[in-house]
C-alpha positions as CSV (number, residue, x, y, z in Angstrom):
1,X,131.0,63.9,164.7
2,X,131.2,66.9,166.9
3,X,129.3,68.2,169.9
4,X,125.7,69.3,169.4
5,X,124.9,70.8,172.8
6,X,122.5,68.1,174.2
7,X,122.5,64.5,175.3
8,X,120.6,62.8,172.5
9,X,121.8,60.1,170.0
10,X,119.8,59.3,166.9
11,X,119.3,56.0,165.2
12,X,120.1,56.5,161.5
13,X,117.7,53.7,160.4
14,X,114.4,54.9,162.0
15,X,115.4,58.4,163.2
16,X,114.5,57.7,166.8
17,X,116.7,59.4,169.3
18,X,117.8,58.4,172.8
19,X,119.1,60.3,175.8
20,X,122.7,59.6,176.6
21,X,123.1,57.7,179.9
22,X,126.4,56.9,181.6
23,X,125.5,53.2,182.2
24,X,125.3,52.7,178.4
25,X,128.6,54.6,177.6
26,X,130.5,52.8,174.9
27,X,128.0,49.9,174.9
28,X,125.9,48.3,172.1
29,X,122.2,48.9,172.3
30,X,119.3,47.9,170.1
31,X,116.8,50.4,168.8
32,X,113.1,49.7,168.7
33,X,113.4,49.2,165.0
34,X,115.9,46.4,165.6
35,X,119.0,48.3,164.4
36,X,122.0,47.8,166.7
37,X,124.2,50.9,167.5
38,X,126.8,52.0,170.0
39,X,126.4,54.8,172.5
40,X,129.3,57.2,172.6
41,X,131.6,56.9,175.6
42,X,131.4,60.6,176.3
43,X,128.3,62.7,176.8
44,X,127.7,64.6,173.6
45,X,126.4,67.6,175.6
46,X,129.9,68.3,176.9
47,X,131.0,71.3,174.8
48,X,134.4,71.0,173.2
49,X,134.5,67.2,173.2
50,X,134.2,64.9,170.2
51,X,132.1,61.7,170.3
52,X,134.2,58.7,171.1
53,X,132.6,56.8,168.2
54,X,132.7,57.9,164.6
55,X,131.2,55.4,162.3
56,X,133.3,55.6,159.1
57,X,131.9,54.5,155.8
58,X,132.5,50.8,155.3
59,X,133.5,49.8,158.9
60,X,131.8,46.5,159.6
61,X,131.3,46.1,163.3
62,X,130.0,42.6,162.8
63,X,126.6,43.7,164.2
64,X,124.5,43.6,161.0
65,X,121.0,44.8,160.6
66,X,118.7,43.0,163.1
67,X,115.3,44.3,162.3
68,X,113.6,40.9,162.5
69,X,115.4,39.8,165.7
70,X,114.2,39.9,169.2
71,X,115.5,42.6,171.6
72,X,118.7,41.8,173.5
73,X,119.4,42.5,177.1
74,X,120.6,46.0,176.0
75,X,117.0,46.8,175.1
76,X,115.8,49.8,173.2
77,X,115.6,52.9,175.3
78,X,112.3,54.8,175.3
79,X,113.6,58.4,175.3
80,X,112.5,61.6,173.6
81,X,113.5,62.5,170.1
82,X,116.5,64.6,169.6
83,X,119.0,65.8,167.0
84,X,122.2,63.8,167.3
85,X,122.7,61.8,164.1
86,X,125.0,58.9,163.2
87,X,126.9,60.3,160.2
88,X,126.0,59.0,156.8
89,X,128.6,57.2,154.6
90,X,131.4,59.5,153.9
91,X,132.1,60.6,150.4
92,X,135.8,59.7,149.8
93,X,136.0,61.7,146.6
94,X,136.9,58.8,144.3
95,X,135.0,56.6,141.9
96,X,132.1,54.3,142.9
97,X,132.7,50.7,143.8
98,X,130.8,48.5,141.3
99,X,130.1,46.0,144.1
100,X,128.8,48.0,147.0
101,X,128.1,51.3,145.2
102,X,130.0,53.4,147.8
103,X,132.7,55.9,146.9
104,X,136.3,55.0,147.3
105,X,139.5,57.1,147.6
106,X,141.0,58.3,144.4
107,X,143.6,55.8,143.3
108,X,142.5,53.1,145.7
109,X,142.9,49.5,144.5
110,X,140.7,47.8,147.1
111,X,137.3,49.1,148.3
112,X,137.4,49.6,152.1
113,X,133.7,49.0,152.3
114,X,133.3,45.5,150.8
115,X,136.8,44.4,149.9
116,X,136.3,44.5,146.1
117,X,139.5,44.6,144.1
118,X,138.9,47.4,141.6
119,X,141.9,46.4,139.6
120,X,141.3,42.7,139.2
121,X,137.5,42.7,139.5
122,X,137.5,40.2,142.4
123,X,136.6,40.4,146.0
124,X,139.2,40.0,148.8
125,X,138.2,37.4,151.3
126,X,139.5,39.0,154.4
127,X,141.0,42.1,155.9
128,X,141.2,45.3,153.9
129,X,141.9,48.7,155.4
130,X,140.1,51.8,156.5
131,X,141.6,54.9,158.2
132,X,140.0,55.5,161.6
133,X,138.6,59.0,162.1
134,X,139.1,61.2,165.0
135,X,137.9,59.8,168.3
136,X,138.7,56.2,167.4
137,X,136.8,53.1,168.5
138,X,135.0,52.6,171.8
139,X,135.5,49.1,173.1
140,X,133.8,47.0,175.8
141,X,135.2,44.8,178.5
142,X,136.1,41.4,177.3
143,X,134.4,38.1,178.1
144,X,136.4,36.5,180.9
145,X,137.5,33.0,181.1
146,X,139.6,30.4,179.3
147,X,137.1,29.8,176.5
148,X,136.8,33.5,175.8
149,X,140.6,33.7,175.3
150,X,140.5,30.6,173.0
151,X,137.7,32.2,170.9
152,X,139.7,35.5,170.5
153,X,142.8,33.5,169.7
154,X,141.0,31.7,167.0
155,X,139.7,35.0,165.6
156,X,143.3,36.4,165.6
157,X,144.5,33.4,163.8
158,X,141.7,33.6,161.1
159,X,142.4,37.3,160.6
160,X,146.2,36.9,160.2
161,X,146.1,33.7,158.1
162,X,143.3,35.3,156.0
163,X,145.6,38.1,155.0
164,X,148.3,35.7,154.1
165,X,145.8,33.6,152.1
166,X,144.7,36.7,150.1
167,X,148.2,38.1,149.6
168,X,150.3,35.0,149.2
169,X,153.2,37.1,147.8
170,X,153.9,38.1,151.4
171,X,155.3,34.6,152.1
172,X,158.4,35.6,150.2
173,X,159.6,37.5,153.3
174,X,159.7,34.5,155.8
175,X,161.1,32.3,153.0
176,X,164.0,34.7,152.4
177,X,164.4,35.1,156.1
178,X,164.6,31.3,156.6
179,X,167.1,31.0,153.7
180,X,169.3,33.8,155.0
181,X,169.2,32.4,158.6
182,X,170.2,29.0,157.2
183,X,173.1,30.5,155.3
184,X,174.3,32.4,158.4
185,X,174.1,29.2,160.5
186,X,176.0,27.4,157.7
187,X,178.7,30.1,157.6
188,X,179.3,29.9,161.3
189,X,179.0,26.2,161.7
190,X,181.3,25.3,158.8
191,X,184.5,26.4,160.5
192,X,183.6,24.5,163.6
193,X,182.6,21.5,161.6
194,X,185.9,21.5,159.7
195,X,187.8,22.0,162.9
196,X,185.9,19.0,164.5
197,X,186.7,16.9,161.4
198,X,190.3,17.8,161.6
199,X,190.5,16.9,165.3
200,X,188.7,13.6,164.5
201,X,191.3,12.8,161.8
202,X,194.2,13.6,164.2
203,X,192.7,11.4,166.9
204,X,192.4,8.6,164.4
205,X,196.1,9.0,163.4
206,X,197.1,8.9,167.1
207,X,195.1,5.7,167.7
208,X,196.7,4.1,164.6
209,X,200.2,5.0,165.9
210,X,199.4,3.7,169.3
211,X,198.2,0.4,167.8
212,X,201.4,0.1,165.7
213,X,203.6,0.8,168.8
214,X,201.9,-1.8,170.9
215,X,201.9,-4.4,168.1
216,X,205.7,-4.3,168.0
217,X,207.2,-7.8,168.4
218,X,209.7,-8.7,171.2
219,X,212.4,-9.0,168.6
220,X,211.8,-5.4,167.5
221,X,211.6,-4.2,171.1
222,X,214.9,-5.9,171.9
223,X,216.7,-3.7,169.4
224,X,215.6,-0.5,171.1
225,X,218.2,1.2,173.4
226,X,216.7,3.1,176.3
227,X,218.1,6.3,177.6
228,X,219.3,6.5,181.2
229,X,216.1,8.3,182.2
230,X,214.0,5.6,180.6
231,X,216.1,2.9,182.3
232,X,215.4,4.6,185.6
233,X,211.7,4.7,184.8
234,X,211.8,0.9,184.2
235,X,213.6,0.4,187.6
236,X,211.1,2.6,189.4
237,X,208.1,0.7,188.0
238,X,209.7,-2.7,188.7
239,X,210.3,-1.6,192.3
240,X,206.7,-0.4,192.6
241,X,205.4,-3.8,191.3
242,X,207.8,-5.9,193.4
243,X,205.2,-6.6,196.2
244,X,202.8,-7.9,193.6
245,X,205.2,-10.2,191.7
246,X,204.6,-13.9,191.8
247,X,206.8,-16.2,193.9
248,X,207.9,-18.1,190.8
249,X,211.1,-16.6,189.6
250,X,210.4,-17.3,185.9
251,X,207.0,-15.6,186.1
252,X,208.5,-12.7,188.0
253,X,211.2,-12.2,185.4
254,X,208.6,-12.2,182.6
255,X,206.6,-9.5,184.3
256,X,209.7,-7.3,184.8
257,X,210.5,-7.8,181.1
258,X,207.0,-6.8,180.2
259,X,207.4,-3.6,182.2
260,X,210.5,-2.8,180.3
261,X,208.8,-3.6,177.0
262,X,205.9,-1.2,177.9
263,X,208.4,1.6,178.4
264,X,210.0,0.7,175.0
265,X,206.5,0.7,173.3
266,X,205.9,4.2,174.7
267,X,209.2,5.3,173.3
268,X,208.2,3.9,169.9
269,X,204.9,5.7,170.0
270,X,206.5,9.0,170.8
271,X,208.9,8.6,167.9
272,X,206.1,7.8,165.5
273,X,204.1,10.8,166.7
274,X,207.1,13.1,166.1
275,X,207.6,11.6,162.6
276,X,203.9,12.3,161.8
277,X,204.2,15.9,163.1
278,X,201.5,15.3,165.7
279,X,201.5,16.7,169.2
280,X,201.5,14.2,172.0
281,X,198.5,13.8,174.3
282,X,198.1,16.5,176.9
283,X,196.4,15.6,180.1
284,X,195.2,18.7,182.0
285,X,194.0,18.7,185.5
286,X,190.5,20.1,185.9
287,X,189.3,21.8,189.1
288,X,185.6,20.7,189.1
289,X,184.9,22.9,192.2
290,X,185.4,26.0,190.1
291,X,183.3,24.9,187.1
292,X,180.1,25.7,189.1
293,X,180.8,29.4,189.1
294,X,183.0,29.9,186.1
295,X,181.9,30.4,182.5
296,X,182.5,27.6,180.1
297,X,183.2,29.9,177.2
298,X,186.3,31.9,176.3
299,X,186.2,35.6,175.3
300,X,186.8,34.6,171.7
301,X,183.9,32.2,171.8
302,X,181.7,34.9,173.2
303,X,182.8,37.2,170.4
304,X,181.8,34.6,167.8
305,X,178.5,34.1,169.7
306,X,177.8,37.9,169.5
307,X,178.4,38.0,165.8
308,X,176.1,35.1,165.3
309,X,173.3,36.7,167.3
310,X,173.8,40.0,165.5
311,X,173.5,38.4,162.1
312,X,170.4,36.4,163.0
313,X,168.6,39.3,164.7
314,X,169.3,41.5,161.7
315,X,167.9,39.0,159.2
316,X,164.8,38.5,161.3
317,X,164.1,42.2,161.8
318,X,164.9,43.1,158.2
319,X,162.4,40.8,156.6
320,X,159.8,41.3,159.3
321,X,160.0,45.0,158.7
322,X,159.2,44.4,155.0
323,X,156.3,42.1,155.8
324,X,154.9,44.5,158.4
325,X,155.1,47.4,155.8
326,X,153.1,45.3,153.4
327,X,150.5,44.4,156.1
328,X,150.1,48.1,156.8
329,X,149.6,48.6,153.1
330,X,146.8,46.0,153.1
331,X,145.1,47.8,156.0
332,X,145.2,51.0,153.9
333,X,143.1,49.4,151.2
334,X,146.0,48.8,148.8
335,X,147.5,45.7,147.3
336,X,151.0,45.2,148.7
337,X,154.0,44.3,146.6
338,X,157.2,42.6,147.6
339,X,159.2,45.5,146.2
340,X,157.4,47.9,148.4
341,X,158.2,45.8,151.5
342,X,161.9,45.6,150.6
343,X,162.0,49.4,149.9
344,X,160.7,50.1,153.4
345,X,163.1,47.6,154.9
346,X,166.1,49.2,153.2
347,X,164.8,52.6,154.2
348,X,164.9,51.5,157.8
349,X,168.3,49.8,157.5
350,X,170.1,52.0,160.1
351,X,167.4,51.4,162.7
352,X,167.3,47.7,162.0
353,X,171.1,47.5,162.4
354,X,170.9,49.3,165.7
355,X,168.1,47.1,166.9
356,X,170.1,44.0,165.9
357,X,173.1,45.3,167.8
358,X,171.0,45.9,171.0
359,X,169.3,42.5,170.7
360,X,172.7,40.7,170.2
361,X,174.0,42.4,173.4
362,X,170.9,41.3,175.4
363,X,171.2,37.8,174.0
364,X,174.9,37.6,174.9
365,X,174.1,38.9,178.5
366,X,171.5,36.2,178.9
367,X,173.9,33.6,177.7
368,X,176.5,34.7,180.2
369,X,173.9,34.6,183.0
370,X,172.9,31.1,181.9
371,X,176.5,29.9,182.1
372,X,177.2,31.6,185.4
373,X,175.5,28.9,187.5
374,X,174.2,25.5,186.4
375,X,171.5,25.5,189.1
376,X,169.9,29.0,188.7
377,X,171.5,30.5,185.6
378,X,169.1,28.9,183.1
379,X,166.0,29.8,185.2
380,X,167.1,33.4,185.5
381,X,168.0,33.7,181.8
382,X,164.7,32.2,180.9
383,X,162.7,34.6,183.1
384,X,164.6,37.7,181.9
385,X,164.4,36.5,178.2
386,X,160.6,36.2,178.5
387,X,160.3,39.7,180.1
388,X,162.5,41.2,177.3
389,X,160.4,39.4,174.6
390,X,157.2,40.9,176.1
391,X,158.5,44.4,176.5
392,X,159.8,44.4,172.9
393,X,156.6,42.9,171.5
394,X,155.9,45.9,169.2
395,X,159.5,47.0,168.5
396,X,159.7,45.9,164.9
397,X,156.3,47.3,164.0
398,X,157.3,50.6,165.6
399,X,160.6,50.6,163.6
400,X,158.7,49.7,160.4
401,X,156.0,52.4,160.7
402,X,157.7,55.2,162.7
403,X,161.4,54.7,161.7
404,X,162.7,55.4,165.2
405,X,165.8,54.0,166.9
406,X,166.0,51.0,169.1
407,X,165.8,52.8,172.5
408,X,162.8,54.9,171.5
409,X,161.2,51.8,169.8
410,X,161.4,49.9,173.1
411,X,159.9,52.8,175.0
412,X,157.1,53.0,172.4
413,X,156.5,49.3,172.6
414,X,156.3,49.4,176.4
415,X,153.9,52.4,176.2
416,X,151.7,50.7,173.7
417,X,151.5,47.6,175.9
418,X,150.9,49.7,179.0
419,X,148.1,51.7,177.3
420,X,146.4,48.7,175.7
421,X,147.1,45.7,178.0
422,X,144.9,42.7,178.0
423,X,144.8,39.3,176.3
424,X,146.7,40.3,173.2
425,X,149.8,38.4,174.2
426,X,147.8,35.4,175.2
427,X,146.2,35.5,171.8
428,X,149.6,35.7,170.1
429,X,151.0,32.7,172.1
430,X,147.8,30.8,171.6
431,X,148.2,31.0,167.8
432,X,151.0,28.5,168.1
433,X,148.7,26.2,169.9
434,X,146.1,26.7,167.2
435,X,148.7,25.9,164.5
436,X,149.6,22.7,166.5
437,X,146.0,21.6,166.5
438,X,145.5,22.2,162.8
439,X,148.8,20.6,161.8
440,X,148.6,17.6,164.1
441,X,146.4,15.5,161.7
442,X,149.0,16.2,159.0
443,X,151.9,15.0,161.1
444,X,149.9,11.9,162.2
445,X,149.0,11.1,158.6
446,X,152.7,11.4,157.6
447,X,153.6,9.1,160.5
448,X,151.1,6.5,159.5
449,X,152.2,6.5,155.9
450,X,155.9,6.3,156.9
451,X,155.2,3.4,159.2
452,X,153.2,1.5,156.6
453,X,155.8,2.2,153.9
454,X,158.7,1.0,156.1
455,X,156.7,-2.0,157.4
456,X,155.4,-3.4,154.1
457,X,157.6,-1.9,151.4
458,X,160.9,-0.9,152.9
459,X,163.3,0.8,150.5
460,X,165.9,3.5,150.5
461,X,164.0,5.6,147.9
462,X,160.8,5.4,149.9
463,X,162.7,6.4,153.1
464,X,164.3,9.4,151.3
465,X,160.9,10.4,149.9
466,X,159.2,10.4,153.2
467,X,162.0,12.3,154.9
468,X,161.8,14.9,152.1
469,X,158.0,15.1,152.3
470,X,158.2,15.6,156.1
471,X,160.8,18.4,155.7
472,X,158.7,20.2,153.1
473,X,155.6,20.1,155.3
474,X,157.5,21.3,158.3
475,X,159.1,24.1,156.3
476,X,155.8,25.2,154.8
477,X,154.1,25.3,158.2
478,X,157.0,27.3,159.6
479,X,156.9,29.8,156.8
480,X,153.1,30.4,156.9
481,X,152.9,30.5,160.7
482,X,155.8,32.9,160.9
483,X,154.2,35.2,158.3
484,X,150.8,35.1,160.1
485,X,152.5,35.9,163.5
486,X,154.2,39.0,162.0
487,X,150.9,40.1,160.4
488,X,149.2,39.6,163.7
489,X,151.6,42.0,165.4
490,X,151.0,44.6,162.7
491,X,147.2,44.3,163.3
492,X,147.5,44.7,167.0
493,X,150.0,47.6,166.7
494,X,147.6,49.4,164.3
495,X,144.7,48.9,166.7
496,X,146.6,49.8,169.9
497,X,148.2,52.9,168.4
498,X,145.0,54.1,166.7
499,X,146.6,54.3,163.3
500,X,144.6,52.0,161.0
501,X,142.3,49.1,161.5
502,X,141.3,46.3,159.2
503,X,137.7,46.2,158.0
504,X,135.6,43.1,157.3
505,X,136.8,41.4,160.5
506,X,135.4,41.0,164.0
507,X,136.4,44.3,165.5
508,X,134.9,43.5,168.8
509,X,137.2,40.5,169.2
510,X,140.2,42.6,168.5
511,X,139.1,45.4,170.8
512,X,138.3,43.0,173.6
513,X,141.9,41.9,173.7
514,X,142.9,45.5,174.6
515,X,140.1,46.2,177.1
516,X,140.9,48.4,180.0
517,X,139.3,48.4,183.5
518,X,137.2,51.4,182.3
519,X,135.8,52.4,178.9
520,X,138.3,54.4,176.9
521,X,138.6,55.7,173.4
522,X,141.6,55.3,171.1
523,X,142.3,58.6,169.5
């Protein structure tokens, strides 16, 4: 809606008009007829400026029609009639939706007004998409306090999980990501596991050889001829033990003989080790004073660690890019397909590889810092890691939508957070807490069943069944929560960047998470 030259705003329901006042800028007010509307954030009388609020067809602000309700604290304003009109539903140039009778875009699958699936003849339960018009959405200051954050977090969770519920095919992305991450872990862990098994086998052989050497009988030991160096070793040890020998000559002779036999047993052990092709034990002196400041990993180990980080970050970013692309498709009123998500992910492959490289470098630096000092390294690495996670919150959505490189994506992520800072991150982290609350009864039920089964009917098949059931439940929860978290980022990015915004959801709850100290329009 454009400027009209005066400061009047009209109620579309009863045609009353109200003078624009700064104290109501961007706020919800109730007309005398009971209809709730929003005042524009900018005075319509200012020439050359667009209204901050354009009510597109089909956007549900969750306000409803309140003709029969009592007036709120934002009471109706008794002002003269004017000529500023809230625009009527837009004609999108396509067919008419059989559910809500509004027009839809040509070729659209889902009606952006009511969520009706034109292809399948069913109604989508949750978020469908609508393109925001120029000027964007005006939002109010959020309700402060812990309970306000919990309420918004619950709204975020319902929105994100609702999209996953309606489009269950999106779960293929976290499933593939989990499988790929497991294969990467297996590929890196297998050589280390084989090496550890080999070392364990060698240690076992050494212990068996030592046992054979020290089980040699006195008759066998008597046949062994010692070298001059070994004979000198015997004399030195006997001399060292002389002050501790008993006064009885017979007992003293037996102890001296035992010292000689010990040297012979060691000689036998070394011969058996050489015959088996095994290296002898190596005892290295360790300077514990330097371990506090020196790294515990070699350059080769750091190289392997970097490769592991790179592969993991690539897998996560690749499949999250596909999932975010599908989430954006949902918000455009279309039904997403797995093929479309993979197509976008492969299209962004160079950017994803570059981002994985940058992430691996950062991860390696944090690991080096962590190993620099046992006292402060972990704390510093934890702090820097949390800061990096916050600054790169929107990087993958930026890569998926805009196709920019990692450096520009980080800048865009920081700018988006700076322009729309609020409780959004709190809501994101709170989703994990909400998942915990929802899944806690499931874990408790599994625990009770496992206890009863093991207490009253213990069996190996029952134990294996319960372990398998627990793993399936944990994997399912991880897949669904991971998908919902990624969809949540897509929703917040769309809102914060002013691109698209889901309809049929509590827009006020989303907008309150990005409230600024002053009213502002996203445009």
